[in-house]
N, C-alpha and C positions, 0 to 999 in steps of 0.2 A: 504494500500500500504506500502511496506517495505521502510525503510530508505535508502537513498543513502549510498554507502560504505564509501564515504568521511565523512559523518555524523557519521557513526558507529565508524570509527577509531578515530574520534575527541572526542568521548564521554569519560567521566571519567571512566565509567565502563570498556570500552575496554582498556584504558590506564593502568588500574590497573592489567590487566591479565599478567600472565607469558608468555614468548615467545611461548611456546608450546601451551598454551591456545589460544593465538592470531592466531596461525596457524590453530587450530581446528575451531575457530570462522570464519576465512576466508573461510575454506572449507565448513562449514555449510551454510554460506551466499551464496556461489556460488551454492551449490546444491539446496537450497531452493528458491533463488531469481533469479539468473542469468540463470541457466540451464533450468528451465521451460519455460523461455521466448525465448530460442534459437530455439525452435520448432523442426520440424522433419528434418531439413537440416543438423544436426550434426550426423555424423556416428561414 
């Protein structure tokens, strides 16, 4: 199971990223963790 986003953003690895990399990490987290759980109801 993936880490909760609050745990990801609290990690030293995330904190060390540049703002652009943080945005990419957030998008990747959404695409890989959040979106698959949204199911078919999203159009």
